[in-house]
DRENLUM-946727 format. One record per residue (C-alpha): z negated, x, y negated. Coordinates in pm, whole numbers, padded with zeros to 5 digits, always signed. Each point is the difference from the previous one (the first is absolute). Layout:
N
ZXY;...
***
This chain:
762
-05729+00720-04089;+00324-00092+00187;+00060-00305+00192;+00214-00051+00318;+00235-00313+00000;+00208-00141+00279;-00104+00236+00271;+00104+00303-00175;+00341-00133-00089;-00126-00032-00370;-00282+00207-00150;-00107+00131-00361;-00177+00318-00081;-00210+00048-00309;-00182+00284-00143;-00359-00060-00095;-00360+00178+00046;-00275+00136-00231;+00151+00353-00032;+00386-00103-00045;+00193-00144-00288;+00011-00365-00046;+00201-00221+00253;+00370-00019-00032;+00220-00299+00082;+00027-00043+00373;+00347+00094+00148;+00100-00223+00291;+00181+00172+00301;+00209-00215+00223;+00081+00141+00346;+00324-00118+00140;+00266+00170+00218;+00281+00036-00232;-00170+00022-00336;-00194+00279-00166;-00347-00048-00141;-00152+00177-00319;-00299+00239-00021;-00191-00021-00332;+00137+00326-00085;+00326-00171-00081;+00205+00171+00294;+00224-00221+00212;-00034+00074+00357;-00104-00152+00332;-00363+00121-00009;-00309-00237-00046;-00373+00057+00016;-00111-00221+00300;-00374+00058+00010;-00285+00240-00046;-00180+00040+00328;-00359+00162-00003;-00097+00281+00255;-00214-00292+00147;+00301-00205+00056;-00046-00283-00254;+00328-00110-00155;-00051-00028-00367;+00213+00047-00311;-00157+00225-00261;+00084+00135-00339;+00244+00308-00032;-00082+00262-00247;+00279+00094-00239;+00239+00258+00141;-00072-00042+00368;+00310-00203+00072;+00199+00279-00143;-00142+00250+00247;+00067-00226+00296;+00285+00100+00243;+00209-00282-00041;+00339-00095+00209;+00327+00007-00227;+00234-00065+00285;+00053+00000+00365;+00326+00119+00148;+00075-00154+00353;+00256+00269+00079;+00216-00279+00135;+00308+00190+00093;-00191+00298+00175;-00219-00246+00203;+00278-00213+00090;+00196+00278+00157;-00297+00092+00205;-00093-00343+00108;+00329-00114+00086;+00018-00278-00274;+00263+00159-00242;+00246-00288+00097;-00233-00285-00148;+00175-00126-00312;-00335-00016-00150;-00066+00352+00062;+00345+00122-00136;+00020+00106-00344;+00375-00060+00037;-00073-00351+00066;-00293-00095-00228;-00125+00127-00359;-00364-00005+00147;-00002+00139+00371;-00296-00099+00220;-00195+00208+00240;+00071-00092+00371;-00193+00204+00255;-00101-00036+00365;-00373+00006+00112;-00159+00293+00168;+00221+00252-00195;-00078+00205-00293;+00173-00068-00348;-00076+00164-00324;-00062-00119-00341;-00033+00168-00366;-00272-00071-00244;+00042+00081-00361;-00320+00021-00188;-00112+00030-00374;-00111+00368+00087;-00025+00219+00278;-00205-00122+00310;-00308+00204+00061;-00136-00029+00366;-00340+00092-00120;-00030-00264-00274;+00231-00300+00096;-00050-00226+00284;+00300-00205+00109;+00016-00288+00258;+00316-00167+00112;+00011-00384+00064;+00218-00193+00192;+00013-00367+00018;+00213-00288+00153;+00005-00375-00005;-00120-00238-00247;-00375+00062+00044;-00043+00359+00110;-00325+00058+00189;-00142+00314+00184;-00159-00230+00270;+00373-00120+00078;+00172+00357-00023;+00197-00115-00298;-00196+00222-00243;-00013+00372+00072;-00154+00257-00221;-00062+00371+00059;-00060+00307-00198;+00241+00311+00021;-00082+00242+00290;+00090+00340+00107;+00119-00097+00348;+00224-00267+00160;-00186-00211+00239;+00233-00143+00260;+00046-00375+00054;-00199-00068-00322;+00053-00062-00361;-00026+00326-00193;+00137+00199-00288;+00008+00375-00113;+00139+00212-00273;+00277+00201+00108;+00103+00160-00348;-00106-00004-00356;+00206+00105-00285;-00152-00055-00355;-00084-00374-00057;+00215-00082+00312;-00165-00054+00345;+00186-00028+00313;-00213-00201+00268;+00111-00077+00368;-00120-00327+00137;-00032-00076+00365;-00017-00371+00150;-00114-00089+00335;+00233-00090+00264;-00125-00340+00051;-00053-00109-00377;+00110-00332-00104;+00395-00036-00092;+00071-00147-00336;-00024+00060-00361;-00297+00247-00120;-00102+00037-00366;-00125+00357-00107;-00280+00046-00245;-00166+00332-00090;-00367+00022-00108;-00109+00276-00233;-00396+00029+00064;-00193+00150-00310;-00373+00071-00016;-00119-00103-00338;-00390-00025-00062;-00092+00021+00363;+00232-00302+00088;+00339+00007+00130;+00270-00150-00209;+00354-00115+00189;+00328+00003-00197;+00272-00157+00200;+00360+00037+00016;+00220-00278+00162;+00355+00084+00082;+00268-00244-00084;+00194+00014+00300;-00105-00056+00381;+00046+00222+00301;+00181-00156+00273;-00156+00096+00327;+00187-00054+00320;-00027+00072+00365;+00104+00334+00125;+00183+00047+00332;+00017+00376-00067;-00389+00031+00017;-00135+00049+00351;-00326-00192-00098;+00183-00302-00108;+00015-00269+00221;+00383-00049-00049;+00057+00386+00081;+00355+00069+00140;+00071+00326+00123;+00380+00014+00045;+00160+00103-00342;+00338-00158+00085;-00166-00339+00072;-00206+00031-00326;+00315+00044-00192;+00165-00313+00168;-00302-00236+00032;-00167+00074-00344;+00240+00182-00227;+00340-00160+00089;+00098-00265-00255;+00286-00157+00199;+00045-00076+00351;+00157-00259+00279;-00143-00324+00111;+00179-00108+00339;+00099-00344+00098;+00266-00180+00232;-00036-00011+00384;-00126+00255+00251;+00369+00051+00099;+00129+00008-00365;-00266+00179-00227;+00111+00007-00368;-00183+00223-00270;-00072-00174-00328;-00030+00268-00286;-00333-00042-00194;-00137+00121-00327;-00369+00039+00063;-00042+00157-00333;-00374+00069+00021;+00010+00240-00301;+00197-00212-00226;-00116-00187-00321;-00317-00222+00016;+00009+00013+00376;-00341+00236+00048;-00167-00223-00265;+00123-00323+00184;-00174+00150+00310;-00330+00061-00187;+00022-00335-00153;+00018-00190+00335;-00296+00202+00128;-00208-00070-00326;+00084-00364+00035;-00050-00041+00372;-00362-00030+00023;-00023+00312+00219;-00330+00150-00033;+00001+00367-00155;-00210+00106+00295;+00301-00026+00213;+00258+00104-00257;-00010+00351+00168;+00047-00105+00361;+00378-00074+00087;-00095-00239+00299;-00122-00292-00202;+00224+00088-00306;+00329-00023+00198;-00143-00320+00170;-00033-00131-00376;+00350+00128-00072;+00140-00216+00273;-00139-00309-00124;+00066+00075-00386;+00376+00049+00048;+00035-00363+00108;-00068-00317-00219;-00121-00292+00225;-00357+00038-00042;-00080+00243-00274;+00287-00014-00251;+00121+00330+00125;+00308+00181-00088;+00284-00177+00209;+00078-00370+00084;+00153-00002+00357;+00289-00232+00035;+00202-00057+00329;+00175-00323-00078;+00329+00128-00103;-00042-00158-00352;-00155+00210-00281;-00049-00202-00307;-00147+00181-00291;+00021+00345+00145;+00215+00250+00185;+00113-00005+00358;-00208+00252+00203;+00342+00164+00097;+00071+00068-00361;-00262+00261-00050;+00099+00362-00006;-00374+00126-00026;-00339-00044-00074;-00027+00100-00369;+00155-00314-00183;-00237-00223+00219;-00305+00223-00106;+00113+00016-00361;+00029-00373-00013;-00345-00060+00144;-00151+00271-00225;+00139-00162-00299;-00055-00370+00100;-00311-00008+00236;+00201-00255+00189;+00124+00008+00360;+00373+00090-00002;+00264-00202+00189;+00087+00072+00280;-00049+00222+00287;+00038+00021+00379;-00147+00242+00241;+00216+00302-00119;-00077-00051-00346;-00370-00042+00052;+00015+00322+00231;+00186+00195-00275;-00265-00115-00279;-00275+00133+00231;+00151+00320+00063;+00046+00067-00378;-00351-00112-00105;-00169+00203+00306;+00215+00305-00097;-00082-00029-00360;-00363+00020+00103;+00056+00300+00215;-00014-00173+00337;+00275+00107+00222;+00208-00314+00094;+00317-00102+00162;+00183-00321+00064;+00038-00058+00359;+00249-00276+00163;-00066-00163+00337;+00329-00168+00155;-00073-00322+00194;-00335-00019-00142;-00217-00279+00158;-00189-00237-00211;-00293-00125+00212;-00131-00338-00152;-00296-00057+00268;-00138+00337+00073;+00138-00009+00365;+00207+00335-00045;+00276-00191+00151;+00318-00162-00165;+00078-00324+00179;+00370-00126-00022;+00070-00352+00112;+00346-00159+00117;+00032-00388+00064;+00180-00132+00301;+00343+00044-00176;-00023+00347-00054;-00067-00019-00357;-00293+00186-00159;-00277-00248-00076;-00113+00087-00334;-00267-00270-00008;-00196+00214+00269;+00092+00353-00139;-00298+00109-00238;+00033+00354+00083;+00286+00207-00152;+00155+00313+00050;+00140+00157-00341;+00307+00187+00033;-00165+00286-00191;-00332+00025-00189;-00108+00285-00250;-00350+00104-00028;-00170+00323-00116;-00179+00303+00131;-00251+00197-00194;-00132+00325+00126;-00389+00055-00002;-00288+00094+00217;-00206-00283+00155;-00373+00117+00031;-00075-00351+00078;+00192+00001+00327;-00046+00237+00310;+00177+00331-00002;+00364-00002+00050;+00089-00335-00202;+00052+00174-00363;+00329+00091-00127;+00260-00293-00073;-00157-00326-00056;+00233-00345-00022;-00063-00223-00275;+00202-00312-00101;+00030-00184-00336;+00242-00259+00112;-00217-00319+00021;+00023-00129+00336;-00329-00075+00123;-00333+00019-00164;-00271+00265+00086;-00359-00068-00072;+00141-00288-00209;+00232+00207-00197;+00364+00067+00047;-00016+00376+00071;+00052+00209+00298;-00149+00358+00100;-00073+00274+00004;+00039+00040+00384;+00045+00317+00180;+00348+00022+00139;-00142+00206+00293;-00247-00303+00073;+00317-00237+00010;+00167+00253+00266;-00334-00012+00215;-00022-00375-00044;-00363+00029-00147;+00025-00300-00185;-00370-00031-00069;+00040+00269-00263;-00021-00098-00367;+00232-00132-00182;+00230-00264+00137;+00107+00181+00331;+00088-00295+00201;+00245-00137-00250;+00175+00339-00040;+00002+00081+00364;+00185-00328+00081;+00256+00073-00272;+00089+00322+00209;-00077-00094+00366;-00038-00362+00041;+00175-00140+00323;+00291-00259-00075;-00092-00304+00226;+00270-00256+00074;-00053-00347+00094;+00242-00269+00106;-00018-00396+00066;+00115-00046+00356;+00220-00309+00103;-00320-00181+00111;-00181+00064-00343;-00230+00288+00133;-00041+00269-00273;+00018+00339+00213;-00017+00366-00096;+00336+00140+00108;-00014+00349-00133;-00213+00254-00170;+00179+00272-00178;-00235+00294-00030;+00232+00215-00226;+00144-00209-00253;-00239+00052-00280;-00066+00311-00207;+00342+00198-00003;+00093+00301-00194;-00294+00022-00226;+00150+00192-00286;-00080+00182-00328;+00158+00266-00213;-00050+00355+00135;-00176+00258-00213;+00234+00230-00184;+00327-00148+00138;+00195-00321-00068;-00007-00084+00370;-00185-00272+00167;-00308+00081+00210;-00090-00205+00311;-00357-00032+00015;-00029-00264+00299;-00163+00256+00225;-00298+00011-00262;-00071-00368+00049;+00087-00055+00377;+00076+00158+00314;+00333-00012+00145;+00081-00349+00098;-00095-00071+00365;-00206+00309+00031;-00327-00008+00158;-00157+00098-00318;+00176-00276-00205;-00097-00284+00270;-00362+00144-00008;-00008-00038-00376;+00136-00362+00024;-00265-00086+00263;-00269+00138-00218;+00106-00166-00292;+00056-00337+00183;-00363-00011+00110;-00085-00126-00348;+00270-00255+00005;-00013-00370+00084;+00286-00031+00250;+00047+00159+00355;+00352+00001+00122;+00118-00112+00326;+00252+00204+00174;+00357-00084-00080;+00094-00339+00115;+00215+00004+00326;+00142-00298+00163;+00270+00100+00273;+00214+00324-00032;+00118+00169-00292;+00327+00084+00128;+00223-00062-00324;+00008+00301-00244;+00040-00111-00336;+00092+00223-00310;+00025-00091-00364;+00287+00197-00200;+00096+00021-00352;+00141+00251-00244;-00285+00117-00227;+00233+00188-00241;+00115-00297-00201;+00065+00000-00363;-00081-00310-00237;+00322-00186-00022;+00114+00067+00344;+00021-00231+00321;-00180+00098+00312;-00056-00132+00366;-00318-00046+00213;+00064+00022+00378;-00203-00082+00308;+00088+00201+00307;-00111-00141+00345;+00007+00180+00348;-00052-00203+00310;-00177+00233+00238;-00081-00252+00255;+00209-00101+00307;+00035-00359-00107;+00140-00179-00288;-00198-00049-00304;+00015-00269-00265;-00136+00115-00359;-00045-00186-00306;-00114+00123-00345;+00043+00044-00354;+00134+00291-00241;-00116-00043-00381;-00034+00192-00318;-00188-00096-00311;-00086+00182-00319;-00348+00104-00066;-00202+00139-00263;-00111+00371+00096;-00339-00135+00089;+00142-00175+00303;-00028-00341-00168;+00338-00204+00089;+00203-00109-00282;+00303-00171+00105;+00199-00057+00338;+00363+00153+00000;+00098-00046+00356;-00147-00179+00305;+00220-00044+00296;-00091-00118+00367;+00180+00129+00300;+00016-00075+00375;+00161+00246+00249;+00029+00024+00388;-00024+00341+00135;+00135+00080+00361;-00195+00275+00171;+00057+00339-00162;+00185-00157-00277;-00038+00098-00373;+00070-00204-00304;-00033+00038-00364;-00060-00275-00254;+00109+00065-00353;-00094-00167-00345;+00181+00083-00292;-00181+00002-00328;+00234-00027-00314;-00090+00120-00341;+00012-00358-00111;-00260-00088+00250;-00278+00236-00155;+00122+00089-00362;-00194-00260-00201;-00289+00019+00220;-00117+00369-00021;-00318+00100-00134;-00121+00294-00200;+00035+00250+00295;+00321-00148+00163;-00192-00041+00346;+00073-00223+00279;-00162-00096+00327;+00194-00001+00331;-00138-00207+00278;+00122-00046+00341;-00134-00243+00290;+00107-00033+00328;-00138-00212+00313;+00133+00031+00379;-00012-00339+00148;-00043+00102+00346;-00287+00240-00038;-00158-00112-00346;+00052+00350-00109;-00040+00017-00377;+00138+00262-00241;-00108+00010-00365;+00083+00262-00270;-00024+00019-00369;+00152+00277-00200;+00073+00088-00368;+00304+00105-00180;+00023+00122-00368;+00329-00017-00151;+00078+00322-00196;+00045+00028-00357;+00215+00254-00204;-00182+00278-00165;+00058+00112-00367;+00184+00308-00029;-00148+00213-00309;+00222+00306-00132;-00140+00265-00223;+00241+00245-00148;-00267+00234-00120;-00335+00149-00007;-00241-00173-00232;-00183+00177-00282;-00314-00104-00168;+00081-00187-00314;+00369-00025+00050;+00200-00306+00080;+00190-00013+00332;+00215-00255+00187;-00013-00155+00339;+00254-00226+00154;-00113-00273+00236;+00238-00219+00230;+00021-00213+00310;+00240-00236+00185;-00089-00365+00001;+00005-00091+00389;-00005-00379-00068;+00289-00261-00017;-00150-00135-00327;-00059+00125-00356;-00340+00152-00064;-00142-00154-00300;-00277+00085-00258;-00003+00344+00111;-00252+00259-00116;-00055+00379+00039;-00345+00152-00020;-00022+00372-00027;-00342+00220-00007;-00117+00343+00073;-00320+00194-00062;+00071+00235-00281;+00372-00127-00019;+00005-00349-00111;-00258-00279-00063;+00074-00332+00188;+00298-00123-00171;+00199-00330+00090;+00359-00040-00103;+00177-00328+00041;+00347+00036+00152;+00290-00206+00023;+00119-00208+00314;+00144+00187+00300;+00296-00175+00169;+00011-00033+00379;+00081+00325+00195;+00046+00187-00346;-00155+00309-00101;-00278+00013-00255;-00026+00321-00228;-00214+00075-00307;-00137+00307-00164;-00369+00062-00133;-00131+00240-00268;-00314+00182+00084;-00210+00236-00219;-00225+00209+00240;-00371+00065-00117;-00133+00244+00248;+00132+00298+00195;+00029+00044+00364;+00145-00213+00282;+00016-00358-00109;+00105-00310+00200;+00200-00287-00177;-00022-00325+00178;+00249-00305-00062;+00012-00336+00123;+00259-00268-00049;-00094-00382+00042;+00196-00314-00038;-00062-00381+00087;+00207+00042+00315;-00093+00347+00112;-00331+00212-00070;-00121+00344+00043;+00298+00209+00015;-00177+00337-00079;+00077+00351-00013;-00172+00344-00116;+00103+00346-00095;-00211+00325-00070;+00090+00156-00333;-00125+00357-00083;-00108+00015-00361;-00011+00300-00161;-00258+00093-00280;+00101+00023-00366;
***
């Protein structure tokens, strides 16, 4: 008798019966994914005898008469037809599926769509004699009850939305089989096994072939039955297949594109995405549902509570890691995490968003990075941002807990939402930047963008927080001379400006603000705010008024200023009353982090003027480069604040605004078209705008199919001098490829540029 060991991982077969020759020495069969077992005929292959199954269904092992094994149909090899299947499934760009990139290309396919494999046997398959069964398994402990073990016999027909397989062609010992997966099956790595069932002495013997390579099964936005189905082909090319893009930053008036290499098809990126899903603790039962899956991704990309991919750092100091501004894309981050399993240092919102875009696109979920300018961070759930001034006209940071980020980047993923009422599917917002916890974890979303627009903040997930980011009112408070704290002004249009993403199919920016909110001040916008505020804890009073508001104030400054230039802040005052007005106040500016957190004061000057009836006066404060040069933080942002109080009427004017000092961009020159496998040269240059020398200079270049992320140390760049260098590239893939370059130094960071290079085939 044979005996089973270790749950069929190792077993022995021996011959022995009254009518058979004496038993021979048992032969062990070890079933592993990447090694071949031996049959007792001495032939080396992947086939093993699993068990004899009686017609009554009892699992036993029995003797095998001499010569029977030689008659059994055995699988000699399985060809996954990787190139042909990848072309049909839009997966040929994955490096792991490209024969030009790897010696052992892997099969990457999308669920709900047919793919073909070729089976090679030891003899011709006979449909009348041979029974074949295909088995697919996922996870460490595959179980039919959990849907991670699926088995079925070859059939004559395709049953929609179900696992199935049928023969499409036979040529001698070769059999071409078409396999269909359901549109809701689990996303992950699946193992393929082939069982040959042989009837011997009124019993069924099963001989199993286990293929050495897994099948990567992804979401399918081309499949109408998949929850991530996207009907627009142009958008599919952009939000699933495009490996490069732009992430926007700056201010609402000065929007700057930052080129980003998403690189979802490069290197180990797909394996890294699979790894974080495997290690996430996410039940397999929801591995086919994009709603909980993307929520989990928003948690796994940050590191605070689960050791995720990226460590957030907004301090301006980055020991033991890279400045968030120095990344050119997601690939280097994911490769480091895949290699070390340790959180990578460091990220800020655009880095978190870029990594989320890469992971979701790699898994087949349409995704884009979205930037909200003047983005509110509501810390107390009131859906308002409260700003306090003290009695001297200075911002009172001891009371200012809410903040308005100059910009904030999150993601949108495209999917159906059958858990919500009709009309709330489509783009959903998720956010991996660790701002606030949700259900005790740093994650956010997915929340329907349409629900945000309608003010339906009771819908899952985290709708009140996202609504406040785009539509909170900015409420100004000031301490009066008698010590009373009063609400002096409510700005209903200061938050959620020019919400931006890269447009599909072109290099332009698309403004998606109208998807998140109705026009500022419109009836629809106010209704949405009132509806959302019903869940808030604060009910606002009307604008505080004491006396007449007969002096008109205006805060003026040039917002087209480069780093290294002086600039001016002005307060314009017009007395529209018939009486004289005495006005005292303050003009100030300070450097800030892009999150709105103040860093250091640059200028703060009080003023007092007397205006006759109808008179106009302008107060000017000059800010020299020496006032701010050594105080700037990563994004070169400043907050401008103005305060004015009319003595006679107690009218108060408060205003905060933002200024981003512009940086130069790299000029990248390419003298020729690229060609796969042939070196080419690009020239990179820019002019140092600062009155100081740039030291510890570094240049990083990267581009999907063009160049793996490469950091090149550079010499110092003197004040106002031109930096110029050249870089050799060796293109690996044909087509239009984007090269991204980024220059960094101790004094100035994130000088970037990009260029599209047309690469011809060999």
